[in-house]
mmJSON file of the N, C-alpha and C atoms, coordinates in Angstrom:
{"data_MODEL":{"atom_site":{
"group_PDB":["ATOM","ATOM","ATOM","ATOM","ATOM","ATOM","ATOM","ATOM","ATOM","ATOM","ATOM","ATOM","ATOM","ATOM","ATOM","ATOM","ATOM","ATOM","ATOM","ATOM","ATOM","ATOM","ATOM","ATOM","ATOM","ATOM","ATOM","ATOM","ATOM","ATOM","ATOM","ATOM","ATOM","ATOM","ATOM","ATOM","ATOM","ATOM","ATOM","ATOM","ATOM","ATOM","ATOM","ATOM","ATOM","ATOM","ATOM","ATOM","ATOM","ATOM","ATOM","ATOM","ATOM","ATOM","ATOM","ATOM","ATOM","ATOM","ATOM","ATOM","ATOM","ATOM","ATOM","ATOM","ATOM","ATOM","ATOM","ATOM","ATOM","ATOM","ATOM","ATOM","ATOM","ATOM","ATOM","ATOM","ATOM","ATOM","ATOM","ATOM","ATOM","ATOM","ATOM","ATOM","ATOM","ATOM","ATOM","ATOM","ATOM","ATOM","ATOM","ATOM","ATOM","ATOM","ATOM","ATOM","ATOM","ATOM","ATOM","ATOM","ATOM","ATOM","ATOM","ATOM","ATOM","ATOM","ATOM","ATOM","ATOM","ATOM","ATOM","ATOM","ATOM","ATOM","ATOM","ATOM","ATOM","ATOM","ATOM","ATOM","ATOM","ATOM","ATOM","ATOM","ATOM","ATOM","ATOM","ATOM","ATOM","ATOM","ATOM","ATOM","ATOM","ATOM","ATOM","ATOM","ATOM","ATOM","ATOM","ATOM","ATOM","ATOM","ATOM","ATOM","ATOM","ATOM","ATOM","ATOM","ATOM","ATOM","ATOM","ATOM","ATOM","ATOM","ATOM","ATOM","ATOM","ATOM","ATOM","ATOM","ATOM","ATOM","ATOM","ATOM","ATOM","ATOM","ATOM","ATOM","ATOM","ATOM","ATOM","ATOM","ATOM","ATOM","ATOM","ATOM","ATOM","ATOM","ATOM","ATOM","ATOM","ATOM","ATOM","ATOM","ATOM","ATOM","ATOM","ATOM","ATOM","ATOM","ATOM","ATOM","ATOM","ATOM","ATOM","ATOM","ATOM","ATOM","ATOM","ATOM","ATOM"],
"id":[1,2,3,4,5,6,7,8,9,10,11,12,13,14,15,16,17,18,19,20,21,22,23,24,25,26,27,28,29,30,31,32,33,34,35,36,37,38,39,40,41,42,43,44,45,46,47,48,49,50,51,52,53,54,55,56,57,58,59,60,61,62,63,64,65,66,67,68,69,70,71,72,73,74,75,76,77,78,79,80,81,82,83,84,85,86,87,88,89,90,91,92,93,94,95,96,97,98,99,100,101,102,103,104,105,106,107,108,109,110,111,112,113,114,115,116,117,118,119,120,121,122,123,124,125,126,127,128,129,130,131,132,133,134,135,136,137,138,139,140,141,142,143,144,145,146,147,148,149,150,151,152,153,154,155,156,157,158,159,160,161,162,163,164,165,166,167,168,169,170,171,172,173,174,175,176,177,178,179,180,181,182,183,184,185,186,187,188,189,190,191,192,193,194,195,196,197,198,199,200,201],
"type_symbol":["N","C","C","N","C","C","N","C","C","N","C","C","N","C","C","N","C","C","N","C","C","N","C","C","N","C","C","N","C","C","N","C","C","N","C","C","N","C","C","N","C","C","N","C","C","N","C","C","N","C","C","N","C","C","N","C","C","N","C","C","N","C","C","N","C","C","N","C","C","N","C","C","N","C","C","N","C","C","N","C","C","N","C","C","N","C","C","N","C","C","N","C","C","N","C","C","N","C","C","N","C","C","N","C","C","N","C","C","N","C","C","N","C","C","N","C","C","N","C","C","N","C","C","N","C","C","N","C","C","N","C","C","N","C","C","N","C","C","N","C","C","N","C","C","N","C","C","N","C","C","N","C","C","N","C","C","N","C","C","N","C","C","N","C","C","N","C","C","N","C","C","N","C","C","N","C","C","N","C","C","N","C","C","N","C","C","N","C","C","N","C","C","N","C","C","N","C","C","N","C","C"],
"label_atom_id":["N","CA","C","N","CA","C","N","CA","C","N","CA","C","N","CA","C","N","CA","C","N","CA","C","N","CA","C","N","CA","C","N","CA","C","N","CA","C","N","CA","C","N","CA","C","N","CA","C","N","CA","C","N","CA","C","N","CA","C","N","CA","C","N","CA","C","N","CA","C","N","CA","C","N","CA","C","N","CA","C","N","CA","C","N","CA","C","N","CA","C","N","CA","C","N","CA","C","N","CA","C","N","CA","C","N","CA","C","N","CA","C","N","CA","C","N","CA","C","N","CA","C","N","CA","C","N","CA","C","N","CA","C","N","CA","C","N","CA","C","N","CA","C","N","CA","C","N","CA","C","N","CA","C","N","CA","C","N","CA","C","N","CA","C","N","CA","C","N","CA","C","N","CA","C","N","CA","C","N","CA","C","N","CA","C","N","CA","C","N","CA","C","N","CA","C","N","CA","C","N","CA","C","N","CA","C","N","CA","C","N","CA","C","N","CA","C","N","CA","C","N","CA","C","N","CA","C","N","CA","C","N","CA","C"],
"label_alt_id":[null,null,null,null,null,null,null,null,null,null,null,null,null,null,null,null,null,null,null,null,null,null,null,null,null,null,null,null,null,null,null,null,null,null,null,null,null,null,null,null,null,null,null,null,null,null,null,null,null,null,null,null,null,null,null,null,null,null,null,null,null,null,null,null,null,null,null,null,null,null,null,null,null,null,null,null,null,null,null,null,null,null,null,null,null,null,null,null,null,null,null,null,null,null,null,null,null,null,null,null,null,null,null,null,null,null,null,null,null,null,null,null,null,null,null,null,null,null,null,null,null,null,null,null,null,null,null,null,null,null,null,null,null,null,null,null,null,null,null,null,null,null,null,null,null,null,null,null,null,null,null,null,null,null,null,null,null,null,null,null,null,null,null,null,null,null,null,null,null,null,null,null,null,null,null,null,null,null,null,null,null,null,null,null,null,null,null,null,null,null,null,null,null,null,null,null,null,null,null,null,null],
"label_comp_id":["MET","MET","MET","THR","THR","THR","ILE","ILE","ILE","THR","THR","THR","ARG","ARG","ARG","GLU","GLU","GLU","GLU","GLU","GLU","ASN","ASN","ASN","ARG","ARG","ARG","LEU","LEU","LEU","PHE","PHE","PHE","ALA","ALA","ALA","GLN","GLN","GLN","LEU","LEU","LEU","THR","THR","THR","GLY","GLY","GLY","GLN","GLN","GLN","PRO","PRO","PRO","LYS","LYS","LYS","PHE","PHE","PHE","GLU","GLU","GLU","ILE","ILE","ILE","PHE","PHE","PHE","PRO","PRO","PRO","LYS","LYS","LYS","SER","SER","SER","GLU","GLU","GLU","THR","THR","THR","GLU","GLU","GLU","PHE","PHE","PHE","PHE","PHE","PHE","TRP","TRP","TRP","LYS","LYS","LYS","VAL","VAL","VAL","VAL","VAL","VAL","ASN","ASN","ASN","ALA","ALA","ALA","GLN","GLN","GLN","VAL","VAL","VAL","THR","THR","THR","PHE","PHE","PHE","VAL","VAL","VAL","LYS","LYS","LYS","ASP","ASP","ASP","LYS","LYS","LYS","SER","SER","SER","GLY","GLY","GLY","LYS","LYS","LYS","VAL","VAL","VAL","THR","THR","THR","LYS","LYS","LYS","ALA","ALA","ALA","ILE","ILE","ILE","HIS","HIS","HIS","GLU","GLU","GLU","GLN","GLN","GLN","SER","SER","SER","GLY","GLY","GLY","GLN","GLN","GLN","LYS","LYS","LYS","PHE","PHE","PHE","ASP","ASP","ASP","ALA","ALA","ALA","PRO","PRO","PRO","ARG","ARG","ARG","MET","MET","MET","GLU","GLU","GLU"],
"label_asym_id":["A","A","A","A","A","A","A","A","A","A","A","A","A","A","A","A","A","A","A","A","A","A","A","A","A","A","A","A","A","A","A","A","A","A","A","A","A","A","A","A","A","A","A","A","A","A","A","A","A","A","A","A","A","A","A","A","A","A","A","A","A","A","A","A","A","A","A","A","A","A","A","A","A","A","A","A","A","A","A","A","A","A","A","A","A","A","A","A","A","A","A","A","A","A","A","A","A","A","A","A","A","A","A","A","A","A","A","A","A","A","A","A","A","A","A","A","A","A","A","A","A","A","A","A","A","A","A","A","A","A","A","A","A","A","A","A","A","A","A","A","A","A","A","A","A","A","A","A","A","A","A","A","A","A","A","A","A","A","A","A","A","A","A","A","A","A","A","A","A","A","A","A","A","A","A","A","A","A","A","A","A","A","A","A","A","A","A","A","A","A","A","A","A","A","A","A","A","A","A","A","A"],
"label_entity_id":["1","1","1","1","1","1","1","1","1","1","1","1","1","1","1","1","1","1","1","1","1","1","1","1","1","1","1","1","1","1","1","1","1","1","1","1","1","1","1","1","1","1","1","1","1","1","1","1","1","1","1","1","1","1","1","1","1","1","1","1","1","1","1","1","1","1","1","1","1","1","1","1","1","1","1","1","1","1","1","1","1","1","1","1","1","1","1","1","1","1","1","1","1","1","1","1","1","1","1","1","1","1","1","1","1","1","1","1","1","1","1","1","1","1","1","1","1","1","1","1","1","1","1","1","1","1","1","1","1","1","1","1","1","1","1","1","1","1","1","1","1","1","1","1","1","1","1","1","1","1","1","1","1","1","1","1","1","1","1","1","1","1","1","1","1","1","1","1","1","1","1","1","1","1","1","1","1","1","1","1","1","1","1","1","1","1","1","1","1","1","1","1","1","1","1","1","1","1","1","1","1"],
"label_seq_id":[1,1,1,2,2,2,3,3,3,4,4,4,5,5,5,6,6,6,7,7,7,8,8,8,9,9,9,10,10,10,11,11,11,12,12,12,13,13,13,14,14,14,15,15,15,16,16,16,17,17,17,18,18,18,19,19,19,20,20,20,21,21,21,22,22,22,23,23,23,24,24,24,25,25,25,26,26,26,27,27,27,28,28,28,29,29,29,30,30,30,31,31,31,32,32,32,33,33,33,34,34,34,35,35,35,36,36,36,37,37,37,38,38,38,39,39,39,40,40,40,41,41,41,42,42,42,43,43,43,44,44,44,45,45,45,46,46,46,47,47,47,48,48,48,49,49,49,50,50,50,51,51,51,52,52,52,53,53,53,54,54,54,55,55,55,56,56,56,57,57,57,58,58,58,59,59,59,60,60,60,61,61,61,62,62,62,63,63,63,64,64,64,65,65,65,66,66,66,67,67,67],
"pdbx_PDB_ins_code":[null,null,null,null,null,null,null,null,null,null,null,null,null,null,null,null,null,null,null,null,null,null,null,null,null,null,null,null,null,null,null,null,null,null,null,null,null,null,null,null,null,null,null,null,null,null,null,null,null,null,null,null,null,null,null,null,null,null,null,null,null,null,null,null,null,null,null,null,null,null,null,null,null,null,null,null,null,null,null,null,null,null,null,null,null,null,null,null,null,null,null,null,null,null,null,null,null,null,null,null,null,null,null,null,null,null,null,null,null,null,null,null,null,null,null,null,null,null,null,null,null,null,null,null,null,null,null,null,null,null,null,null,null,null,null,null,null,null,null,null,null,null,null,null,null,null,null,null,null,null,null,null,null,null,null,null,null,null,null,null,null,null,null,null,null,null,null,null,null,null,null,null,null,null,null,null,null,null,null,null,null,null,null,null,null,null,null,null,null,null,null,null,null,null,null,null,null,null,null,null,null],
"Cartn_x":[-9.952,-8.994,-7.768,-7.295,-6.088,-5.03,-3.845,-2.716,-1.686,-1.22,-0.199,0.922,2.103,3.251,3.64,3.852,4.354,5.587,6.743,8.041,8.068,8.184,8.257,6.959,5.849,4.551,3.583,2.725,1.707,0.341,-0.484,-1.843,-2.796,-3.992,-5.032,-6.29,-6.98,-8.233,-9.243,-10.331,-11.423,-12.328,-12.982,-13.856,-14.863,-14.887,-15.834,-15.454,-14.239,-13.805,-12.511,-12.172,-10.91,-9.698,-8.565,-7.299,-6.736,-6.31,-5.707,-4.407,-3.492,-2.239,-2.512,-1.769,-1.818,-0.454,-0.453,0.744,1.087,2.4,2.788,2.571,2.04,1.92,2.959,3.224,4.26,4.699,5.466,5.927,4.774,3.71,2.596,1.268,1.201,-0.043,0.052,-0.989,-1.041,-2.403,-2.467,-3.727,-3.921,-5.168,-5.544,-5.619,-5.267,-5.45,-6.806,-7.422,-8.682,-9.911,-9.749,-10.842,-10.248,-11.088,-10.637,-10.673,-9.601,-9.512,-8.052,-7.853,-6.489,-6.484,-5.315,-5.123,-3.888,-4.019,-2.915,-2.572,-1.287,-0.829,-0.371,-0.866,-0.538,0.478,1.573,2.649,2.688,3.172,3.381,4.76,5.15,6.431,7.64,7.511,8.636,8.673,7.665,7.633,6.833,6.196,5.377,3.988,3.492,2.147,1.128,0.215,-0.804,-2.185,-2.419,-3.709,-3.584,-4.62,-4.74,-6.041,-6.025,-7.241,-7.577,-8.72,-9.17,-10.136,-9.914,-10.786,-11.275,-12.614,-13.213,-14.584,-14.85,-16.158,-16.58,-15.624,-15.933,-16.125,-15.933,-16.08,-14.727,-14.551,-13.318,-13.651,-12.754,-12.853,-11.464,-11.331,-10.071,-10.027,-8.872,-8.636,-7.441,-7.685,-6.579,-5.719,-4.432,-3.522,-3.843,-3.864,-4.075,-2.899,-2.421,-1.265,-1.722],
"Cartn_y":[-0.553,-1.55,-0.827,-1.309,-0.77,-1.863,-1.547,-2.469,-1.94,-2.815,-2.417,-3.452,-2.994,-3.888,-3.941,-5.15,-5.362,-6.232,-5.581,-6.206,-6.664,-7.957,-8.409,-9.074,-8.787,-9.38,-8.29,-8.609,-7.678,-8.117,-7.129,-7.377,-6.516,-7.04,-6.292,-6.296,-5.16,-5.045,-4.321,-4.996,-4.377,-3.66,-2.626,-1.835,-2.717,-2.59,-3.341,-4.791,-5.18,-6.565,-6.597,-7.765,-7.863,-7.818,-7.531,-7.497,-8.914,-9.327,-10.646,-10.52,-11.436,-11.471,-11.914,-11.308,-11.746,-12.304,-13.261,-14.019,-13.863,-13.786,-13.542,-14.75,-14.451,-15.416,-15.058,-13.762,-13.222,-11.888,-11.125,-9.837,-8.866,-8.977,-8.029,-8.676,-9.994,-10.693,-11.352,-11.14,-11.7,-12.348,-13.276,-13.961,-14.129,-14.335,-14.613,-16.118,-16.611,-18.024,-18.264,-17.221,-17.365,-17.278,-16.705,-16.603,-16.81,-17.162,-17.334,-15.977,-15.217,-13.874,-13.56,-12.597,-12.153,-10.661,-10.067,-8.656,-8.535,-7.705,-7.437,-5.959,-5.661,-4.282,-3.845,-2.7,-2.155,-1.036,-1.112,-0.125,0.773,2.009,2.898,2.624,3.42,3.193,3.302,4.085,4.25,3.154,2.286,1.198,1.488,2.652,3.005,2.395,1.794,1.211,2.342,2.237,3.265,2.809,1.502,0.973,-0.509,-1.035,-2.47,-2.928,-4.134,-4.724,-5.938,-5.881,-6.96,-7.849,-9.174,-10.127,-11.168,-11.374,-12.37,-12.751,-14.028,-14.552,-13.994,-13.889,-13.419,-11.917,-11.179,-9.723,-9.062,-7.905,-7.138,-5.713,-5.102,-3.66,-3.071,-1.851,-1.114,-0.304,-0.279,0.542,1.441,2.707,3.613,3.865,4.082,4.375,5.744,5.799,7.068,7.261,8.471,8.769,9.11],
"Cartn_z":[-14.24,-13.858,-13.3,-12.17,-11.558,-11.543,-12.078,-12.088,-11.101,-10.22,-9.253,-9.248,-8.832,-8.703,-7.237,-6.752,-5.396,-5.533,-5.34,-5.595,-7.047,-7.33,-8.723,-9.188,-8.511,-8.859,-9.312,-10.297,-10.773,-10.277,-9.945,-9.486,-10.302,-10.517,-11.217,-10.368,-10.399,-9.657,-10.533,-10.824,-11.558,-10.568,-11.014,-10.148,-9.413,-8.098,-7.28,-7.038,-7.438,-7.258,-6.455,-5.898,-5.148,-6.077,-5.496,-6.222,-6.292,-7.499,-7.682,-8.459,-8.186,-8.935,-10.367,-11.313,-12.702,-13.071,-13.999,-14.326,-15.799,-16.134,-17.522,-18.431,-19.605,-20.693,-21.763,-21.884,-22.76,-22.15,-22.883,-22.369,-22.124,-22.911,-22.807,-22.426,-22.362,-22.041,-20.667,-19.867,-18.519,-18.31,-17.354,-17.081,-15.589,-15.227,-13.841,-13.661,-12.489,-12.155,-11.493,-10.946,-10.208,-11.099,-12.299,-13.283,-14.671,-15.633,-17.002,-17.706,-17.54,-18.109,-18.396,-19.298,-19.575,-19.836,-19.714,-20.011,-20.899,-21.934,-22.85,-22.743,-22.528,-22.451,-23.835,-24.284,-25.602,-25.412,-26.176,-26.061,-27.286,-27.091,-28.226,-28.822,-29.806,-30.502,-29.586,-28.515,-27.585,-26.522,-26.5,-25.532,-24.28,-24.207,-23.041,-23.192,-22.121,-22.145,-22.227,-23.204,-23.405,-22.96,-22.968,-22.52,-22.234,-21.608,-21.363,-22.0,-22.544,-23.098,-22.24,-21.579,-20.707,-21.484,-21.423,-22.107,-21.116,-21.118,-20.231,-20.779,-20.833,-21.274,-22.634,-23.552,-24.895,-25.016,-23.936,-23.962,-23.771,-24.418,-24.299,-23.919,-23.13,-22.928,-22.806,-23.31,-23.242,-21.957,-21.355,-20.162,-20.466,-20.812,-21.115,-19.89,-20.138,-19.029,-18.455,-17.134,-16.443,-15.502,-15.438,-14.574,-13.176],
"occupancy":[1.0,1.0,1.0,1.0,1.0,1.0,1.0,1.0,1.0,1.0,1.0,1.0,1.0,1.0,1.0,1.0,1.0,1.0,1.0,1.0,1.0,1.0,1.0,1.0,1.0,1.0,1.0,1.0,1.0,1.0,1.0,1.0,1.0,1.0,1.0,1.0,1.0,1.0,1.0,1.0,1.0,1.0,1.0,1.0,1.0,1.0,1.0,1.0,1.0,1.0,1.0,1.0,1.0,1.0,1.0,1.0,1.0,1.0,1.0,1.0,1.0,1.0,1.0,1.0,1.0,1.0,1.0,1.0,1.0,1.0,1.0,1.0,1.0,1.0,1.0,1.0,1.0,1.0,1.0,1.0,1.0,1.0,1.0,1.0,1.0,1.0,1.0,1.0,1.0,1.0,1.0,1.0,1.0,1.0,1.0,1.0,1.0,1.0,1.0,1.0,1.0,1.0,1.0,1.0,1.0,1.0,1.0,1.0,1.0,1.0,1.0,1.0,1.0,1.0,1.0,1.0,1.0,1.0,1.0,1.0,1.0,1.0,1.0,1.0,1.0,1.0,1.0,1.0,1.0,1.0,1.0,1.0,1.0,1.0,1.0,1.0,1.0,1.0,1.0,1.0,1.0,1.0,1.0,1.0,1.0,1.0,1.0,1.0,1.0,1.0,1.0,1.0,1.0,1.0,1.0,1.0,1.0,1.0,1.0,1.0,1.0,1.0,1.0,1.0,1.0,1.0,1.0,1.0,1.0,1.0,1.0,1.0,1.0,1.0,1.0,1.0,1.0,1.0,1.0,1.0,1.0,1.0,1.0,1.0,1.0,1.0,1.0,1.0,1.0,1.0,1.0,1.0,1.0,1.0,1.0,1.0,1.0,1.0,1.0,1.0,1.0],
"B_iso_or_equiv":[0.0,0.0,0.0,0.0,0.0,0.0,0.0,0.0,0.0,0.0,0.0,0.0,0.0,0.0,0.0,0.0,0.0,0.0,0.0,0.0,0.0,0.0,0.0,0.0,0.0,0.0,0.0,0.0,0.0,0.0,0.0,0.0,0.0,0.0,0.0,0.0,0.0,0.0,0.0,0.0,0.0,0.0,0.0,0.0,0.0,0.0,0.0,0.0,0.0,0.0,0.0,0.0,0.0,0.0,0.0,0.0,0.0,0.0,0.0,0.0,0.0,0.0,0.0,0.0,0.0,0.0,0.0,0.0,0.0,0.0,0.0,0.0,0.0,0.0,0.0,0.0,0.0,0.0,0.0,0.0,0.0,0.0,0.0,0.0,0.0,0.0,0.0,0.0,0.0,0.0,0.0,0.0,0.0,0.0,0.0,0.0,0.0,0.0,0.0,0.0,0.0,0.0,0.0,0.0,0.0,0.0,0.0,0.0,0.0,0.0,0.0,0.0,0.0,0.0,0.0,0.0,0.0,0.0,0.0,0.0,0.0,0.0,0.0,0.0,0.0,0.0,0.0,0.0,0.0,0.0,0.0,0.0,0.0,0.0,0.0,0.0,0.0,0.0,0.0,0.0,0.0,0.0,0.0,0.0,0.0,0.0,0.0,0.0,0.0,0.0,0.0,0.0,0.0,0.0,0.0,0.0,0.0,0.0,0.0,0.0,0.0,0.0,0.0,0.0,0.0,0.0,0.0,0.0,0.0,0.0,0.0,0.0,0.0,0.0,0.0,0.0,0.0,0.0,0.0,0.0,0.0,0.0,0.0,0.0,0.0,0.0,0.0,0.0,0.0,0.0,0.0,0.0,0.0,0.0,0.0,0.0,0.0,0.0,0.0,0.0,0.0],
"pdbx_formal_charge":[null,null,null,null,null,null,null,null,null,null,null,null,null,null,null,null,null,null,null,null,null,null,null,null,null,null,null,null,null,null,null,null,null,null,null,null,null,null,null,null,null,null,null,null,null,null,null,null,null,null,null,null,null,null,null,null,null,null,null,null,null,null,null,null,null,null,null,null,null,null,null,null,null,null,null,null,null,null,null,null,null,null,null,null,null,null,null,null,null,null,null,null,null,null,null,null,null,null,null,null,null,null,null,null,null,null,null,null,null,null,null,null,null,null,null,null,null,null,null,null,null,null,null,null,null,null,null,null,null,null,null,null,null,null,null,null,null,null,null,null,null,null,null,null,null,null,null,null,null,null,null,null,null,null,null,null,null,null,null,null,null,null,null,null,null,null,null,null,null,null,null,null,null,null,null,null,null,null,null,null,null,null,null,null,null,null,null,null,null,null,null,null,null,null,null,null,null,null,null,null,null],
"auth_seq_id":[1,1,1,2,2,2,3,3,3,4,4,4,5,5,5,6,6,6,7,7,7,8,8,8,9,9,9,10,10,10,11,11,11,12,12,12,13,13,13,14,14,14,15,15,15,16,16,16,17,17,17,18,18,18,19,19,19,20,20,20,21,21,21,22,22,22,23,23,23,24,24,24,25,25,25,26,26,26,27,27,27,28,28,28,29,29,29,30,30,30,31,31,31,32,32,32,33,33,33,34,34,34,35,35,35,36,36,36,37,37,37,38,38,38,39,39,39,40,40,40,41,41,41,42,42,42,43,43,43,44,44,44,45,45,45,46,46,46,47,47,47,48,48,48,49,49,49,50,50,50,51,51,51,52,52,52,53,53,53,54,54,54,55,55,55,56,56,56,57,57,57,58,58,58,59,59,59,60,60,60,61,61,61,62,62,62,63,63,63,64,64,64,65,65,65,66,66,66,67,67,67],
"auth_comp_id":["MET","MET","MET","THR","THR","THR","ILE","ILE","ILE","THR","THR","THR","ARG","ARG","ARG","GLU","GLU","GLU","GLU","GLU","GLU","ASN","ASN","ASN","ARG","ARG","ARG","LEU","LEU","LEU","PHE","PHE","PHE","ALA","ALA","ALA","GLN","GLN","GLN","LEU","LEU","LEU","THR","THR","THR","GLY","GLY","GLY","GLN","GLN","GLN","PRO","PRO","PRO","LYS","LYS","LYS","PHE","PHE","PHE","GLU","GLU","GLU","ILE","ILE","ILE","PHE","PHE","PHE","PRO","PRO","PRO","LYS","LYS","LYS","SER","SER","SER","GLU","GLU","GLU","THR","THR","THR","GLU","GLU","GLU","PHE","PHE","PHE","PHE","PHE","PHE","TRP","TRP","TRP","LYS","LYS","LYS","VAL","VAL","VAL","VAL","VAL","VAL","ASN","ASN","ASN","ALA","ALA","ALA","GLN","GLN","GLN","VAL","VAL","VAL","THR","THR","THR","PHE","PHE","PHE","VAL","VAL","VAL","LYS","LYS","LYS","ASP","ASP","ASP","LYS","LYS","LYS","SER","SER","SER","GLY","GLY","GLY","LYS","LYS","LYS","VAL","VAL","VAL","THR","THR","THR","LYS","LYS","LYS","ALA","ALA","ALA","ILE","ILE","ILE","HIS","HIS","HIS","GLU","GLU","GLU","GLN","GLN","GLN","SER","SER","SER","GLY","GLY","GLY","GLN","GLN","GLN","LYS","LYS","LYS","PHE","PHE","PHE","ASP","ASP","ASP","ALA","ALA","ALA","PRO","PRO","PRO","ARG","ARG","ARG","MET","MET","MET","GLU","GLU","GLU"],
"auth_asym_id":["A","A","A","A","A","A","A","A","A","A","A","A","A","A","A","A","A","A","A","A","A","A","A","A","A","A","A","A","A","A","A","A","A","A","A","A","A","A","A","A","A","A","A","A","A","A","A","A","A","A","A","A","A","A","A","A","A","A","A","A","A","A","A","A","A","A","A","A","A","A","A","A","A","A","A","A","A","A","A","A","A","A","A","A","A","A","A","A","A","A","A","A","A","A","A","A","A","A","A","A","A","A","A","A","A","A","A","A","A","A","A","A","A","A","A","A","A","A","A","A","A","A","A","A","A","A","A","A","A","A","A","A","A","A","A","A","A","A","A","A","A","A","A","A","A","A","A","A","A","A","A","A","A","A","A","A","A","A","A","A","A","A","A","A","A","A","A","A","A","A","A","A","A","A","A","A","A","A","A","A","A","A","A","A","A","A","A","A","A","A","A","A","A","A","A","A","A","A","A","A","A"],
"auth_atom_id":["N","CA","C","N","CA","C","N","CA","C","N","CA","C","N","CA","C","N","CA","C","N","CA","C","N","CA","C","N","CA","C","N","CA","C","N","CA","C","N","CA","C","N","CA","C","N","CA","C","N","CA","C","N","CA","C","N","CA","C","N","CA","C","N","CA","C","N","CA","C","N","CA","C","N","CA","C","N","CA","C","N","CA","C","N","CA","C","N","CA","C","N","CA","C","N","CA","C","N","CA","C","N","CA","C","N","CA","C","N","CA","C","N","CA","C","N","CA","C","N","CA","C","N","CA","C","N","CA","C","N","CA","C","N","CA","C","N","CA","C","N","CA","C","N","CA","C","N","CA","C","N","CA","C","N","CA","C","N","CA","C","N","CA","C","N","CA","C","N","CA","C","N","CA","C","N","CA","C","N","CA","C","N","CA","C","N","CA","C","N","CA","C","N","CA","C","N","CA","C","N","CA","C","N","CA","C","N","CA","C","N","CA","C","N","CA","C","N","CA","C","N","CA","C","N","CA","C","N","CA","C","N","CA","C"],
"pdbx_PDB_model_num":[1,1,1,1,1,1,1,1,1,1,1,1,1,1,1,1,1,1,1,1,1,1,1,1,1,1,1,1,1,1,1,1,1,1,1,1,1,1,1,1,1,1,1,1,1,1,1,1,1,1,1,1,1,1,1,1,1,1,1,1,1,1,1,1,1,1,1,1,1,1,1,1,1,1,1,1,1,1,1,1,1,1,1,1,1,1,1,1,1,1,1,1,1,1,1,1,1,1,1,1,1,1,1,1,1,1,1,1,1,1,1,1,1,1,1,1,1,1,1,1,1,1,1,1,1,1,1,1,1,1,1,1,1,1,1,1,1,1,1,1,1,1,1,1,1,1,1,1,1,1,1,1,1,1,1,1,1,1,1,1,1,1,1,1,1,1,1,1,1,1,1,1,1,1,1,1,1,1,1,1,1,1,1,1,1,1,1,1,1,1,1,1,1,1,1,1,1,1,1,1,1]
}}}
């Protein structure tokens, strides 16, 4: 999963799929309007995002942050 920011909007793209905008549900939870899915960003004690958890159709997968 690749997360990108364009101005003040966030986009997510899963491998082999198109890029879509994601929308905030909370400070760390976002959802897609085009599919029934959400992503939760997990932060460490300093507030840095360490991974994302993608949930869709009852399945979850972790996506560790890569620099």
